[in-house]
Steps between C-alpha positions, in 0.01 A plus 500: 500500500397223258241458227337158526251334270291193563235308309210339683371224274197276541431252224139403562366280220455449127193426293407387149854390418548311170553125510862406425483124567334227295268436795332835435650658811821670617738491796549874557752687712632856500850639460558859619784690336639840592682641196504149350661353813293209643448558872185302585338176388161404634396143560347303212126443519434173318235431237301821502423799281397713798788466750503658845838590652439762770875552543648820644853637469688815582808587295756767592682642202688811382285797390647475148305189391281542190221239494353193666349225283281200589533200268240225519660170401377144445725240662595199288685200640658380174550818296568871539228682694248689284452876531131589530526880525619788712403821679760779512490805729758775459651685793350828381153346497538368853653825627204703367259289711662461845220276628569270214311275263222274613285295268501290186742560215485336158796282408678615185702304246870456567671630184872405460578848363367654821684263734819704509729570790836648582693818430754619244795732563530770232716808445338752265684807363462774244849559351635725225557346155675600177178632340237493773458389859482128561303284740725251680347201681727276709340167593696394809322210672167357614382313807219267602377436144220250455627142437344394170689178426460156654844523661369774732679784321482706179732593212448877511594766250388864469349671197528881491270688260491869413374693201466197273840349584554185708818372665551189715738384769672165507317199651594392851426128535326347802476806725232711663770744616684587178771762457554653156681837538420585136440850361287610204466841337222651293484828315272724701214648302446847642131518413412132532267410788572128485603327823798274552384140557723248676363143488636187667446166327575135565666345194372162384659294225188320380191686622430871500686723747328567833432856611665592834388862538573847375588856603373802307713815542368853440765648272370855537557484874843348443595798278452725802676273752782413253583185701313241702618173656335244727296185534177504298216261576399290200140555392259260323392531139145628514472599135291198402154423629439181693298223342170423664560185708148484634409498866801406715312537826543742790709532814383656826777702664563741783825692444620806690822694467622681809783754478629621834768754578631386837653783702785459752398334827516824699214650298261228618599506867231753611228289336633172640547644849148646503338172397714300743409739782131444427543122506692512829220704658246244380136571571601736780630760256267790416613538139379169360682533168475129421118501518496809277721328245267200501193719468635692200640194319280351228434128485690452172832626640462381861718192441789709361479748787482221758808331352703824495405589858571148620846492338582846635414404857664160461823681417456721806436202730138612552305249289351335809399839648350616168291186465399516866369852440300379200361208704373741765344732242322207333374366833360839598267509202403129512195409706440143378773241558411306184582803277845561648775552236267385223520825298785630284603752762848646541553251785412200283708617204799590720488162673491318164808694387671437833457123477636495144803712589582347839348152476548370146795278583303362797207427265728315259631281781150401616295481179772425243542124569123443498460684167787300347338174606164597348669585169703178500207267577259647241215304659140546400329653804135602529259527794199657329278209377360719221849536350633146540637336184504120515841364393624160389732326745695176484821353357629261234221597265225405746296813568186562694310827555577674825181570691402846618532386863856382436593831337360695793669278757842509330468877457416548868799286601734704278375835631508384861863397452597835345309703760643296788855541368451876462361543851777284650765711324330816624486372858875437501589839351462739796875557536545534123249786477676842473504682832342815359210293362447330836510832684247652259260209542544532877382863482208404278396217732514726808313792341217278376468324836478840676234621253291180510535347849278229638441130444268558202793657311759241601593416140503858366870572576598171335283575194659848476842337468383232256315757286844621396715191541263248339243692297726774354836324493503119502177439303582739209849345480350150481250598229753695289848365585668664201394848612677435833813361327429148628490354148631609162190393307127523550324183608300300248124459546528185716767642731318834522188324629702317766661825611164677510347231722804506729476881524130470592590255776765741633241779498259284701772435756583871505133584562513269803253260335201729554152371408479770231811371325371141515158591363638655180633176351358193671699268272816602692365292792747207446781734608328604824698269735827638369363858505388467864837357595664779302308767691644369827848486347466851361383649830787335681740633234366857528518489880869412476558741211378808689670397825807713439621779727713800406823336622425175319415699187837678505690178570322314222551787258870505583529124450321509165711797383815293560352237267441742213320314221656504154386764256452226242597137468444209267663268246701651213738357242851642506715497188826309526779484236729197478836512324656782301537601139304342213435180698327685787149382584231663709199382694253616766495341846196519727562651845289658773568875520423735787511881486528683833588858589863386523575272205379271225586145608432147379481141621430161346163476678290741710618326821869480404768732631507818290812638336530877454510573129476877446505772763222750435733798527696360204205478256529742207201393288233231462374471143350261246706300251384494137342173391759397239782487759378179669194413294268617782318828564497445878869556583626791710848622578628642828800725440714545810856543624680230692699561820802604292293763316495312167178510294310170486171384349272220622239359259186359665210334319139522622209281397263772374476871423324578830770332709765681296344841564442425869867413552614803303270722707627357828867538400448855374313610812759374748789653302337827393719711732828331404781722381633428153176375344546458125317714247562257213566128455532226239177296462699225330796290613870516414548188292826421324654839425197732490173599661204312350278810516704776331796296364754724672828320572605692812368315805515821706315697229217722625159339499286521188165532685380711789428344839148495646571520872181704563261247344361287784183317601340586831483205740337456840840470671653814348693729739291788630549831320400759760542806278289353220217406738507852650482644147201278415319610816576865419367450147174355637457775761557759229206354307265521801633835625175689415302255715751540786468880482121465521546293816724769647228761445236298687386680819559194718877516435531854646444358849750215460855539623802378308769273627817691413572853629614756246725682746550596865188644653293441187191283461556164332440492123228280358666187348289539186631855458850362552439238233381759248807713572727198447328429168563860393870469588530178300321660206754781500787251523365317195451825311863593552622153392618454138213260427237759595189459715294181504145519366234568759133429512312204358592360160252330270503132418511415131267216412582264215182357351435246228 
């Protein structure tokens, strides 16, 4: 049994931001921090006060986190980035509104005295004294303090105040992980109600000391307990009111916290078996649980339910059968071929999720090179005469205006080249397409052809396939490449227009160049020869794509499984030390790293022979390195044991915070079940004769900070978690249980037979009654678990308004 927490985050847009640049504009981006730890950085939107991001993330983290904060920053090329403002949501606030926040939130000023982080280790005692009892406070150590100095560290000391007296610890220079082990005593006033205040400060020689946080201890409660020891979270100083900084703008967010208590696998088996049995029966089964689930699922949560069901059946090897059942249900209620799969039905949502889970690597192979070329060329492309901007062309100082006809012709040539390259790559990719995707499209093609036979519907089966492949997969990826992990940054205005026009052309090809699609935008006519040729190419591709039999499917699946793709790969810089002693020098060397389910390996180039570096079973932790160690905030360390069992550490530098967190997530996920995972580590490096973080001189000394092995980002290629998906489905069914019970009471169900007998000689039980009984059993299992039962019924959505 495990308690799991996750944050679903959508950063939509900002508005009315203040201008930070001399041009009267800003270059805004967002940093998301969980307990002051940066985990996400959005792309920068250039030269705007009303940026749109539309970026979505899901973060898995331990249930003990305290708050998530969104910082809106202004990027500067030559100086430190400016802070515009922030929005902070505490865990308690999110937990009290399970459907989360949705709406606009005002940005607030970032006050240095509120930007505190870290914890302090205290031992508090009430001890006898010569005249009266005494209050003893032992300040032992602190961890993860905020770096206040330019060297990426602080010079912390602690000030202890009680009943008008103040005592201070010594100063620990250049450390965010100081150890003091100093004890102070105060005479305990029996009737005094004053609290004990422990404050951490950063000492500065010239300017005023910086506040690092404080802990306020209830002395009356300590009198009863007599002794208390542990790590206390540092709190901000909220005693002074904030100055009015004027309007800092607003940020539109959608944030939801989900806490799930995942039971042992055996508890979910009855639910999984019942749903799988229904899928195997298909439309021949009398229970029809899948249609009931679709009928009782609201539009707003249909995507989540579709994704959970899809992942569950994908793990059971029934994704194709599940989607085939949804295809048949959709076709039954569709009378007009031109409306097929156009709604946001469970079939459409499930197919979208399926392509992202099973086909994302395939998408990257086809679309990725085209997107890269568009970004590299940065050409001005426009086909709509009403939007053409005439540019100057020429060389050596001799310029002439480019005519509108020349702009249109050059634009058409560029788009024809991109579209032709994309269609050629697609035509050659039949064997590269995952077998399960091919088999699913085969079922879709066959079902649609059976439902709409005849020459007048010749193109309908092809359009059914392209409605998902082109319109819901390729085209959205072309228009928003960052959201499909094809690029790290959003496109600028010029590149965005090129991508939009290319996506429109792909849609026209996907629609089989129907007269209706041509009539919408007549100015797309210059692309018609390439579109018509593309339709023929696409039909030939689909014919080959769906021409796969069961034996071929199994053989292809087996071949692709032997060529397991890497979990993550890309260039990193590895730290190398040359020489020994005081003359030792260090540097970072660029290599291509590849993480598989077996090992972390590297090579000089992506095509070079790889050398095994670290076996996954030997990884003990993957954590960040504090900035002052190497002068960079994007360095991680992989702590592992070599073949002789000796502890080793590899330092790897990434190019940005997002790449750093993605690598950390991947390493943590593949090693999460390793034995001997560390609970603490050193965020610094051992330089000379001591650790740079806590200044301890024993190299084998216990770590001064806790590891964060449970903090990960969800990615499209994550391993399937069957128990979690079953829990999410159970949670949804629990919310619609009243509607399911109403269905059971309908007179029409009394005449329907079930599909599973309850015992020898007995009539089969209605599958819906079985489902309700399984839900009751799971509810009882949750009630008997230490975490208690999950909430049932609908939960309200809290709206944030300006």
